[in-house]
C-alpha positions as CSV (number, residue, x, y, z in Angstrom):
1,M,140.8,170.9,11.7
2,G,144.3,172.2,12.6
3,V,147.8,172.7,11.5
4,E,149.3,169.9,9.4
5,P,153.0,169.7,8.7
6,V,153.8,169.9,5.1
7,R,155.7,166.8,4.2
8,T,155.8,163.9,1.7
9,E,153.9,160.7,2.3
10,T,156.0,158.1,4.2
11,S,153.8,155.0,4.3
12,A,150.2,153.7,3.9
13,P,147.9,154.8,6.7
14,R,146.7,152.3,9.2
15,I,143.3,151.3,8.0
16,P,141.7,150.9,11.4
17,V,142.9,154.3,12.6
18,L,141.9,155.9,9.2
19,G,138.5,154.3,9.4
20,L,138.0,155.5,13.0
21,L,138.9,159.1,12.1
22,A,136.5,159.0,9.2
23,L,133.8,157.7,11.5
24,V,134.5,160.3,14.1
25,W,134.6,163.3,11.7
26,G,131.8,162.0,9.5
27,S,129.5,161.5,12.4
28,N,130.0,165.1,13.7
29,F,127.1,166.4,11.5
30,F,124.9,163.7,13.0
31,W,125.8,164.7,16.5
32,I,125.3,168.4,15.7
33,K,121.7,167.6,14.6
34,L,121.0,165.7,17.8
35,A,122.6,168.4,20.0
36,L,120.4,171.1,18.4
37,R,117.4,169.3,19.8
38,G,118.2,170.8,23.2
39,L,120.9,173.5,22.7
40,A,121.1,176.6,20.6
41,P,123.7,176.7,17.8
42,D,126.1,179.0,19.7
43,Q,125.8,176.8,22.8
44,V,126.6,173.7,20.7
45,A,129.7,175.4,19.3
46,F,130.8,176.5,22.8
47,V,130.4,173.1,24.3
48,R,132.2,171.5,21.4
49,L,135.2,173.8,21.4
50,T,135.5,173.8,25.2
51,L,135.5,170.0,25.5
52,G,137.8,169.6,22.5
53,A,140.2,172.1,24.0
54,L,140.2,170.4,27.3
55,V,141.0,167.0,25.7
56,L,143.9,168.4,23.7
57,V,145.4,170.5,26.5
58,L,145.4,167.4,28.7
59,V,147.2,165.4,25.9
60,V,149.8,168.1,25.6
61,V,150.4,168.3,29.3
62,L,150.7,164.5,29.6
63,R,153.2,164.5,26.7
64,G,155.3,167.2,28.5
65,D,155.2,169.6,25.6
66,R,155.4,173.4,26.1
67,F,152.6,175.7,25.0
68,P,153.4,178.7,22.8
69,T,154.6,181.8,24.7
70,A,155.2,184.3,21.9
71,P,152.4,186.9,21.8
72,A,152.7,187.1,18.0
73,L,152.1,183.4,17.7
74,W,149.0,183.6,19.9
75,L,147.7,186.3,17.7
76,H,148.1,184.1,14.7
77,L,146.5,181.2,16.5
78,S,143.5,183.4,17.4
79,V,143.0,184.4,13.8
80,A,143.3,180.7,12.8
81,A,140.8,179.9,15.6
82,V,138.2,182.3,14.1
83,L,138.7,181.1,10.6
84,G,139.1,177.4,11.3
85,N,136.9,176.8,14.3
86,V,134.7,179.5,15.6
87,A,133.2,180.6,12.3
88,P,132.7,177.2,10.6
89,Y,131.4,175.5,13.8
90,L,128.9,178.3,14.3
91,L,127.9,178.3,10.6
92,F,127.4,174.5,10.5
93,A,125.4,174.6,13.8
94,F,123.1,177.4,12.6
95,A,122.7,175.7,9.2
96,E,121.7,172.3,10.5
97,Q,118.7,173.9,12.1
98,R,117.2,173.8,8.6
99,V,119.3,171.5,6.4
100,D,119.9,167.8,6.8
101,S,123.1,166.5,8.4
102,S,123.9,164.5,5.3
103,I,123.7,167.7,3.2
104,A,126.1,169.5,5.6
105,G,128.5,166.5,5.3
106,I,128.4,166.6,1.5
107,V,128.9,170.4,1.3
108,N,131.8,170.1,3.7
109,A,133.6,167.9,1.1
110,T,134.1,171.0,-1.0
111,T,136.8,172.3,1.4
112,P,139.8,171.0,-0.7
113,L,138.4,172.8,-3.7
114,W,138.1,176.1,-1.8
115,T,141.7,175.6,-0.6
116,V,142.9,175.5,-4.2
117,V,140.9,178.7,-5.0
118,V,142.4,180.4,-2.0
119,V,145.9,179.3,-2.9
120,V,145.5,180.7,-6.4
121,A,144.1,183.9,-5.0
122,V,147.0,184.6,-2.7
123,R,149.7,182.8,-4.9
124,H,150.7,180.7,-1.9
125,G,152.6,177.4,-2.2
126,G,154.1,177.6,-5.6
127,R,152.7,176.5,-9.0
128,L,149.4,174.6,-8.8
129,G,149.6,172.8,-12.1
130,A,146.9,171.8,-14.6
131,W,145.7,168.8,-12.6
132,R,144.7,170.8,-9.6
133,L,143.0,173.5,-11.6
134,T,141.2,170.9,-13.7
135,G,140.1,169.0,-10.6
136,T,138.8,172.2,-9.0
137,A,136.7,173.0,-12.1
138,I,135.3,169.5,-12.0
139,G,134.6,169.7,-8.3
140,F,132.7,173.0,-8.6
141,L,130.6,171.6,-11.4
142,G,129.6,169.0,-8.9
143,A,128.8,171.6,-6.3
144,L,126.7,173.4,-8.9
145,L,124.7,170.2,-9.4
146,I,124.3,169.9,-5.6
147,F,123.0,173.4,-5.1
148,A,121.0,173.5,-8.4
149,P,120.4,177.2,-8.3
150,W,117.8,176.8,-11.1
151,T,115.5,175.1,-8.6
152,H,114.0,177.2,-5.8
153,S,112.5,174.4,-3.7
154,S,115.8,172.8,-2.6
155,Q,116.8,173.2,1.0
156,I,120.4,173.4,-0.2
157,M,119.8,176.5,-2.2
158,S,118.9,178.5,0.9
159,R,120.6,180.7,3.5
160,S,121.4,177.6,5.5
161,G,122.8,175.8,2.5
162,L,125.0,178.7,1.7
163,E,126.1,178.8,5.4
164,C,127.5,175.3,4.9
165,L,129.3,176.4,1.8
166,L,130.8,179.4,3.6
167,A,131.9,177.2,6.5
168,A,133.8,175.0,4.0
169,A,135.4,178.1,2.5
170,C,136.4,179.3,6.0
171,Y,138.3,176.0,6.6
172,A,140.1,176.6,3.3
173,V,141.2,180.1,4.3
174,A,142.3,178.8,7.6
175,F,144.5,176.0,6.1
176,V,146.4,178.6,3.9
177,Y,146.7,181.1,6.8
178,M,148.1,178.4,9.2
179,A,150.5,177.2,6.6
180,R,151.9,180.7,6.2
181,F,151.8,182.0,9.7
182,V,151.5,179.2,12.2
183,A,153.2,176.0,11.0
184,P,156.6,177.7,10.6
185,S,156.8,178.2,14.3
186,G,158.4,174.8,14.7
187,L,156.2,173.7,17.6
188,P,154.6,170.3,17.5
189,P,151.4,170.4,15.4
190,L,149.3,168.9,18.3
191,T,150.6,171.7,20.6
192,L,149.6,174.3,18.1
193,A,146.2,172.6,17.7
194,A,145.7,172.7,21.5
195,G,146.5,176.4,21.5
196,Q,144.2,177.0,18.6
197,L,141.2,175.2,20.2
198,A,141.9,176.9,23.6
199,A,141.7,180.3,21.8
200,S,138.6,179.2,20.0
201,A,136.8,178.3,23.2
202,V,137.6,181.7,24.7
203,L,136.6,183.5,21.6
204,V,133.3,181.6,21.1
205,S,132.4,182.3,24.7
206,L,132.6,186.0,24.0
207,T,129.8,185.6,21.4
208,L,127.3,184.0,23.7
209,P,125.9,187.3,25.2
210,F,125.3,188.6,21.7
211,M,123.5,185.6,20.3
212,G,120.5,186.1,22.5
213,R,119.2,184.2,25.5
214,H,118.1,180.7,24.7
215,A,115.9,178.5,26.9
216,L,117.6,175.1,27.4
217,H,115.6,171.9,26.8
218,L,118.2,169.5,28.0
219,T,117.7,165.8,27.4
220,A,119.9,162.9,27.7
221,Q,120.1,162.7,23.9
222,S,121.1,166.4,23.3
223,V,123.6,166.5,26.2
224,G,125.1,163.2,25.2
225,A,125.4,164.3,21.6
226,A,127.1,167.6,22.7
227,L,129.6,165.7,24.9
228,I,130.5,163.2,22.1
229,L,130.8,166.1,19.6
230,G,133.3,167.9,21.8
231,A,135.3,165.3,23.5
232,I,135.4,162.7,20.7
233,G,134.4,164.5,17.5
234,T,136.7,167.4,18.1
235,G,139.3,166.5,20.8
236,L,140.0,162.9,20.0
237,A,139.7,163.6,16.2
238,Y,142.6,166.0,16.4
239,V,144.7,163.4,18.2
240,L,143.8,160.7,15.6
241,N,144.5,163.1,12.7
242,Y,148.0,164.1,13.9
243,T,148.8,160.5,14.8
244,L,148.1,159.5,11.2
245,V,150.0,162.5,9.8
246,A,153.0,161.7,11.9
247,E,153.0,158.1,10.8
248,S,152.0,158.3,7.2
249,G,152.1,161.9,6.0
250,A,149.5,164.4,5.2
251,A,148.8,163.0,1.7
252,A,147.9,159.6,2.9
253,T,145.8,160.9,5.8
254,S,143.9,163.1,3.4
255,L,142.2,159.9,2.1
256,V,139.7,160.5,5.0
257,T,138.3,163.4,2.9
258,Y,136.5,160.8,0.7
259,L,135.1,158.9,3.6
260,I,133.6,161.7,5.7
261,P,130.6,162.5,3.4
262,I,129.9,158.8,3.1
263,V,129.6,158.4,6.9
264,A,127.5,161.6,7.1
265,V,125.1,160.3,4.4
266,I,124.8,156.8,5.9
267,L,124.0,158.2,9.4
268,G,121.6,160.9,8.1
269,V,119.7,158.5,5.9
270,A,119.7,155.4,8.0
271,V,119.3,156.9,11.5
272,L,117.6,160.2,11.0
273,G,115.5,159.3,8.0
274,E,116.9,162.0,5.7
275,S,116.5,161.7,2.0
276,L,118.8,162.8,-0.8
277,P,117.8,163.7,-4.3
278,W,119.6,161.9,-7.1
279,R,121.3,165.1,-8.2
280,V,122.8,165.6,-4.8
281,V,124.3,162.1,-4.8
282,A,125.6,162.6,-8.3
283,G,127.0,166.0,-7.4
284,A,128.8,164.6,-4.4
285,V,130.4,161.9,-6.5
286,I,131.6,164.6,-9.0
287,V,132.9,166.8,-6.2
288,L,135.0,163.9,-4.7
289,G,136.2,163.1,-8.2
290,G,137.4,166.6,-8.6
291,V,139.1,166.4,-5.2
292,A,140.9,163.2,-6.4
293,V,142.1,165.0,-9.5
294,T,143.4,167.9,-7.5
295,R,145.4,165.5,-5.4
296,R,146.9,163.6,-8.4
297,S,150.3,165.0,-7.5
298,A,149.7,164.9,-3.7
299,R,152.9,162.8,-3.3
300,E,155.0,165.7,-4.5
301,P,156.3,168.0,-1.7
302,T,154.7,171.4,-1.5
303,K,156.9,174.4,-0.7
304,V,155.6,176.7,2.0
305,T,156.9,180.2,1.9
């Protein structure tokens, strides 16, 4: 995730590019699961962020864009890096040691709902309106069905399941923070994203000595998964995302939100042999329905102050 320009929709997104972005982002939970077979969670996050940063920095250099120079902006980018990359990437990696990749992908779909909650909490972005508040309520009813706190045998209602939920909430806080402190800088969004990922790679490297020493069990599968997760699932995904935003606007690009959990579920069930209880599937449908309601007025411009 990164900084998206706040703008109205300009055209329908290119279906092949939108589908590719959904495939790349939705498969990340699958690649995390495979990478964990040879790497520790903090190592997975480090490789992911480092490779992703390298890809974006290379793109920015080839485009001839300038990197941020203001210390204050780098401070904001570092905060955004912690909220939007380091914390959620670590949380998802730790969580997927015990929860299925399909579950992680479904819980990730609650991010837009958390964003509305954060906006309400900080009164950022103007009036939300009844549709967004109604959609948020519907979405969290779906999340309640997914987590089913009345059952104690569910892998979702566990520390790892809650780590996934916290990761989604971190993304939401990062979105609002970046809209307030990073996006107004006027620099190209892809340049800001490159700076954010570069800061993320440095910051996550600082956590490695405190996470404990982990014996590596490197295999072609785990190394390949980590490389794909970093270079494609993070670096290329940012490029695809901002290409679509520039062409079609953020509202049209946000359609990918509905496709990511579908890709995660298909890969988890069909390739990894994961199984999903009916209530989780039903809850996911309700969550996405709530997200759709919150975006009923997505074509209306949102004022960022």
